[in-house]
C-alpha positions in Angstrom: 17.8 -39.6 61.3 19.6 -40.2 58.0 16.0 -41.7 56.6 14.5 -37.9 57.5 17.6 -36.2 56.2 17.5 -37.7 52.8 13.5 -37.4 52.8 13.8 -33.6 53.5 16.5 -33.7 50.6 14.3 -35.2 48.0 12.7 -32.8 45.7 9.2 -32.6 45.7 7.0 -34.3 43.5 5.5 -31.6 40.9 1.5 -31.2 41.3 0.0 -33.2 38.3 -2.0 -30.9 35.9 -5.1 -30.7 36.3 -7.4 -31.6 33.3 -9.0 -29.1 31.1 -12.6 -28.6 32.1 -15.1 -29.3 29.9 -16.6 -25.9 29.7 -13.3 -24.7 28.8 -12.7 -27.3 25.9 -16.4 -25.8 25.1 -15.6 -22.7 24.9 -12.2 -22.9 22.8 -14.2 -25.3 20.1 -17.0 -22.6 19.8 -14.0 -19.2 19.7 -12.3 -21.4 16.8 -16.1 -22.3 15.0 -16.8 -18.1 15.1 -13.4 -17.3 14.2 -13.4 -19.9 11.2 -16.7 -18.7 10.1 -15.9 -15.0 10.1 -12.7 -15.7 8.2 -15.0 -18.0 5.4 -17.8 -14.8 5.8 -14.6 -12.1 4.9 -13.1 -14.4 2.4 -16.5 -15.1 -0.2 -16.9 -11.6 -1.7 -12.9 -11.3 -2.3 -13.0 -14.9 -3.9 -16.4 -13.7 -5.6 -14.8 -10.8 -7.1 -11.5 -12.3 -8.1 -13.7 -15.2 -9.8 -15.7 -12.7 -11.9 -13.1 -9.9 -12.7 -10.9 -12.9 -14.3 -13.7 -15.0 -16.0 -14.7 -11.9 -18.1 -11.3 -10.0 -18.5 -8.9 -12.7 -18.7 -9.9 -12.7 -22.7 -8.9 -9.1 -23.1 -5.1 -9.9 -21.8 -4.5 -12.8 -24.1 -4.2 -10.5 -27.0 -0.7 -9.3 -27.4 -2.2 -5.9 -28.6 -3.1 -5.1 -25.4 0.4 -5.2 -23.7 1.8 -3.2 -26.5 -0.6 -1.2 -28.0 -3.0 1.8 -27.2 -6.4 2.9 -28.5 -5.9 5.1 -31.1 -7.8 4.9 -34.2 -9.8 2.3 -32.5 -13.7 2.6 -32.9 -15.7 2.0 -29.8 -17.1 -1.0 -31.1 -14.4 -2.9 -32.6 -11.9 -4.9 -30.0 -8.8 -3.8 -30.8 -5.8 -2.2 -29.4 -4.9 -2.6 -25.7 -4.5 -0.7 -22.8 -0.5 0.0 -23.1 -1.2 3.9 -22.9 -2.8 3.3 -19.4 -0.6 1.2 -18.0 2.1 3.8 -18.4 -0.1 6.4 -17.2 -0.3 4.1 -14.5 2.8 3.6 -13.5 3.9 7.2 -14.4 1.7 8.8 -11.8 2.3 6.2 -9.3 6.0 6.3 -9.3 6.2 10.1 -9.6 3.5 10.1 -6.5 6.3 7.8 -4.6 9.2 9.7 -5.3 7.7 13.1 -3.8 5.8 11.4 -0.8 8.2 8.5 0.4 11.4 10.7 1.5 8.8 13.1 3.1 7.3 10.4 5.0 10.1 8.4 6.1 11.8 11.9 7.5 8.5 13.1 8.8 8.4 9.7 10.7 12.0 9.9 11.7 11.4 12.9 13.4 8.3 11.9 15.1 9.9 8.7 16.4 13.1 9.9 17.1 13.3 14.2 18.1 9.3 14.4 18.3 8.9 16.4 21.3 6.6 19.7 21.8 4.2 21.6 19.5 5.8 20.5 16.5 5.5 17.2 16.8 1.9 17.1 18.1 1.1 19.6 14.8 2.6 16.7 12.9 0.6 13.7 14.0 -2.1 15.9 14.0 -1.8 16.6 10.3 -0.9 13.4 9.8 -3.9 12.0 11.2 -6.1 14.0 9.2 -4.5 13.3 6.3 -5.5 9.5 6.9 -8.8 10.2 6.5 -9.2 13.0 3.8 -11.3 11.2 0.9 -9.5 11.3 -2.3 -11.8 13.1 -3.9 -11.4 16.2 -2.0 -7.5 16.0 -2.1 -8.4 15.7 -5.8 -10.3 19.2 -5.4 -8.0 20.8 -3.3 -5.1 20.5 -6.4 -7.9 21.8 -8.5 -7.8 24.5 -6.6 -4.3 25.2 -6.1 -2.8 23.7 -9.4 -5.4 25.1 -11.9 -7.9 27.5 -10.3 -5.2 29.5 -8.1 -2.1 28.9 -10.2 -3.3 28.4 -13.8 -2.1 25.4 -15.0 -3.3 23.1 -17.3 -4.3 19.9 -16.2 -1.6 17.1 -16.6 -0.5 13.9 -14.8 2.0 15.9 -12.5 -1.4 17.4 -10.8 -2.3 14.0 -10.2 0.8 12.4 -8.6 0.3 15.6 -6.1 -3.4 14.6 -5.0 -2.0 11.2 -4.8 0.6 12.0 -2.7 -1.6 13.6 -0.5 -3.2 9.8 0.1 -0.3 8.2 0.0 1.5 10.3 2.7 -0.3 9.6 5.7 0.3 5.6 5.2 4.2 5.9 4.2 4.7 8.1 7.8 2.2 5.8 9.7 3.8 2.2 8.5 7.7 3.6 8.8 6.5 5.2 12.1 5.6 1.8 13.6 8.6 0.0 12.1 11.0 2.6 13.6 9.2 1.7 17.1 10.0 -1.4 16.6 13.6 -1.1 16.7 14.9 -2.2 19.6 16.0 0.7 22.1 19.4 -1.1 23.0 20.6 -1.1 19.7 20.7 2.6 20.3 22.2 3.0 23.3 25.1 0.3 22.5 25.8 3.2 19.7 25.4 5.8 21.6 27.9 3.9 24.4 30.2 3.8 21.5 30.2 7.5 21.0 28.5 7.4 17.8 26.3 10.4 17.1 22.4 10.2 17.0 22.2 11.6 13.4 24.7 8.8 12.5 23.0 5.9 15.2 19.6 6.4 13.0 21.5 6.8 9.6 23.1 3.2 9.9 21.6 1.3 12.6 18.0 2.6 12.9 16.9 2.9 9.4 18.7 -0.4 8.4 17.3 -2.2 10.9 13.6 -1.0 9.9 14.6 -1.4 6.1 12.3 -4.1 5.1 9.7 -2.7 6.9 9.5 0.3 5.5 9.9 -1.1 2.0 6.9 -2.7 3.1 4.6 0.0 4.0 6.1 2.2 0.8 5.1 -1.0 -1.7 1.4 -1.2 0.0 1.0 2.7 0.0 1.9 2.5 -4.3 -0.6 -0.1 -4.2 -3.2 1.8 -2.4 -2.6 4.9 -4.5 -2.8 3.4 -7.9 -6.3 2.5 -8.1 -7.6 5.4 -7.0 -10.1 7.4 -9.6 -10.9 10.7 -8.3 -7.7 12.4 -8.7 -7.4 11.2 -12.5 -10.9 12.1 -13.1 -10.6 15.4 -11.7 -7.3 16.5 -12.8 -6.3 15.0 -15.9 -7.9 14.3 -19.4 -8.8 11.3 -20.9 -6.6 10.2 -24.2 -6.3 7.5 -26.3 -2.5 8.0 -27.1 0.6 7.2 -25.1 1.8 10.1 -23.4 5.1 9.9 -21.7 5.2 14.0 -20.4 3.9 13.7 -17.0 3.8 17.8 -17.2 1.8 18.5 -20.3 -1.5 16.7 -22.2 -3.9 14.4 -21.3 -2.9 11.3 -20.0 -5.2 8.2 -19.5 -4.5 5.6 -16.4 -6.0 2.3 -15.7 -9.1 3.6 -13.3 -9.8 6.4 -16.2 -9.7 4.0 -19.5 -12.5 2.2 -16.9 -14.4 5.2 -16.5 -14.3 6.1 -19.7 -15.5 2.6 -21.4 -18.0 2.2 -18.9 -19.8 4.6 -21.4 -19.4 2.8 -24.0 -22.6 0.2 -24.4 -20.1 -1.8 -27.4 -19.2 -5.6 -26.4 -15.8 -4.4 -26.9 -16.0 -2.0 -24.4 -17.1 -3.8 -21.5 -14.5 -6.6 -22.7 -12.0 -3.6 -22.2 -13.3 -2.7 -18.5 -13.1 -6.1 -17.7 -9.5 -6.1 -19.1 -8.2 -2.8 -17.5 -9.7 -3.8 -13.9 -8.1 -7.5 -14.3 -4.4 -5.7 -15.4 -5.2 -3.2 -12.4 -5.4 -6.0 -9.9 -2.5 -7.6 -11.4 -0.5 -4.3 -11.2 -1.3 -4.4 -7.2 -0.5 -8.0 -6.7 2.7 -7.6 -8.3 3.4 -4.7 -6.0 2.2 -6.6 -3.3 4.6 -9.2 -4.1 7.8 -7.3 -4.6 6.9 -6.0 -1.4 6.9 -9.2 -0.1 10.3 -10.3 -1.4 12.2 -7.3 -0.4 11.0 -7.4 3.4 12.2 -11.3 3.2 15.8 -10.7 1.4 16.3 -7.1 3.1 15.8 -8.1 6.9 19.1 -8.2 8.8 20.5 -11.8 9.9 20.6 -12.2 13.7 22.8 -15.3 12.8 
């Protein structure tokens, strides 16, 4: 009787794991090979592009004048001056675009996630989807028709920034919206349970929790619009001089410098094309690095 009781009390022996079948191993190896091959195929054009641009444009960047001088007074056949005026123009147009697009995009995302109900939310979502698919040339032509044809204003960098806003806004809205949805609902409910109003919960808890992802999305959106060519071709004129006034006069950006120098058959012009392309890649890379650093150091610590 004692033996039977002890046998019943003894825990059952766990079942042994079955060996992985050969067909599952073969499928796993095949999937690994296909994914690795797809990654390598996608990596080839990227590496090829980077190697080509670096090999043909690095010599332009080694000149100190490239970062400190414009092309004012420089003949098409001589390699002198630099891209300082184009770098300043690119940064100014992008920063003005961000100043306009980021507050609107973040507030729209907060509305859609925290308050969005009914017809207005559906219309807002529909308009964001439409803007996501608008080509840059269409945005440029819309601003041209409104800013120049209708209002009678001159071509300027501010018009370029307005066109870039249309391209940047849906990226900011979508990225911010996704980050806000990742905030656990329990945090909101705990705040409400303590009697904190909804608007203060959003400002003090939801937005700080999603801040790193929001900033990353904003920086990536800025990097995306920085290389747009159509708005600068339609809405602002080319200039070899430096212009800090976004409301008046022509202002060159790196995409506009590349387009203008493509018509220069001299070796100096081609070197400036590759140098401007490499400079634009470096600026976009810096924006992505800043986004990664901000995302890393601004994340809320849970321990």
